[in-house]
C-alpha positions as CSV (number, residue, x, y, z in Angstrom):
1,M,5.4,-36.6,182.5
2,S,8.4,-38.0,180.6
3,M,7.9,-40.2,177.3
4,V,10.4,-43.3,176.9
5,H,12.0,-43.3,173.5
6,V,11.2,-47.1,172.5
7,A,12.6,-47.2,168.6
8,P,14.6,-43.4,168.1
9,E,15.2,-44.9,164.8
10,V,11.1,-45.3,163.6
11,H,10.2,-42.3,166.3
12,L,8.4,-44.7,168.7
13,V,7.5,-43.5,172.2
14,L,5.7,-45.1,175.2
15,D,4.1,-43.1,178.2
16,P,4.5,-44.8,181.3
17,M,1.4,-43.5,182.9
18,S,-1.0,-45.0,180.3
19,S,1.4,-47.7,178.5
20,L,0.1,-46.0,175.3
21,L,2.7,-46.5,172.7
22,A,2.8,-43.9,169.4
23,A,4.6,-42.4,167.0
24,E,6.3,-39.3,167.8
25,R,5.4,-36.1,166.2
26,D,7.0,-33.2,165.6
27,D,3.8,-30.9,165.6
28,V,2.4,-32.0,169.0
29,I,3.8,-30.4,172.1
30,Q,3.8,-32.1,175.0
31,Y,3.9,-30.0,178.8
32,S,5.1,-32.0,181.9
33,M,2.5,-31.4,184.7
34,D,4.7,-32.7,187.5
35,P,5.4,-29.1,188.7
36,I,1.9,-28.3,189.1
37,V,0.5,-31.8,190.5
38,E,3.5,-31.0,193.5
39,R,1.5,-27.3,193.5
40,I,-1.8,-28.9,193.8
41,D,-0.7,-31.7,196.0
42,D,0.4,-28.6,198.5
43,L,-2.4,-27.1,198.1
44,D,-4.9,-30.2,199.2
45,K,-2.2,-30.5,202.3
46,I,-3.4,-26.7,203.3
47,A,-6.8,-27.3,202.5
48,D,-6.7,-30.8,204.2
49,D,-5.4,-28.4,207.1
50,L,-8.2,-25.7,206.9
51,V,-10.7,-28.4,207.6
52,N,-8.7,-29.8,210.2
53,S,-8.7,-26.4,212.0
54,L,-12.5,-26.4,212.5
55,A,-12.5,-30.0,214.8
56,P,-10.8,-29.0,218.1
57,D,-9.6,-32.8,218.3
58,R,-7.4,-32.7,214.8
59,P,-3.7,-32.5,214.0
60,L,-3.0,-29.0,212.4
61,L,-0.2,-29.2,209.6
62,S,2.5,-26.8,211.5
63,S,1.9,-27.8,215.1
64,F,4.4,-30.7,216.8
65,P,2.9,-34.3,217.0
66,G,1.0,-35.2,220.4
67,R,-1.2,-31.7,220.2
68,E,-4.0,-32.8,218.6
69,N,-5.9,-31.8,221.7
70,T,-4.6,-28.2,222.2
71,S,-7.6,-26.7,221.0
72,Y,-10.0,-28.5,222.9
73,S,-8.3,-27.7,226.5
74,A,-7.7,-24.3,225.5
75,G,-11.2,-23.9,224.4
76,I,-12.5,-25.4,227.5
77,Y,-10.0,-23.1,229.8
78,S,-10.8,-19.9,227.9
79,N,-14.9,-20.6,228.2
80,L,-14.4,-21.4,232.3
81,F,-12.2,-17.9,232.5
82,Y,-15.2,-15.9,230.8
83,G,-17.7,-17.8,232.3
84,V,-16.4,-16.9,235.8
85,I,-16.0,-13.1,234.8
86,V,-19.4,-12.6,233.5
87,G,-21.3,-14.3,236.8
88,L,-18.9,-12.3,238.8
89,V,-20.3,-9.1,236.5
90,F,-23.2,-10.3,237.1
91,S,-23.2,-11.2,240.6
92,G,-22.1,-7.7,241.2
93,I,-24.7,-5.8,239.7
94,L,-27.1,-8.3,241.4
95,A,-25.3,-7.2,244.8
96,I,-25.4,-3.5,244.1
97,V,-29.3,-3.6,242.9
98,I,-30.5,-5.7,246.2
99,Y,-28.0,-3.2,248.5
100,M,-29.6,-0.2,246.9
101,L,-33.5,-1.7,247.1
102,S,-32.4,-2.4,250.7
103,M,-31.5,1.1,251.5
104,T,-34.2,2.8,249.9
105,G,-36.7,0.2,251.7
106,G,-37.8,-1.4,248.5
107,L,-37.4,-4.9,249.8
């Protein structure tokens, strides 16, 4: 945030952001907020990336272009894999139970 010295001999300054013309005073300290605004913009990008990570079809901040649906397809394949494993384990236990019942004559 910089001030433009309109008339240095009469101590007039102009704020370009608000177009305010005022007298320059020695008892007022003014700090530049530009580094803080840049850091807030970086944090805003990170927060948007965190929200985008909740949806599988949104691009992530550090990913390459064209990989928007990677999380979606990875979720389908991993759920398919775990579904097959759980189904095989359940079928194996059911087959063992049926075999044991047929051996004892209970079925």
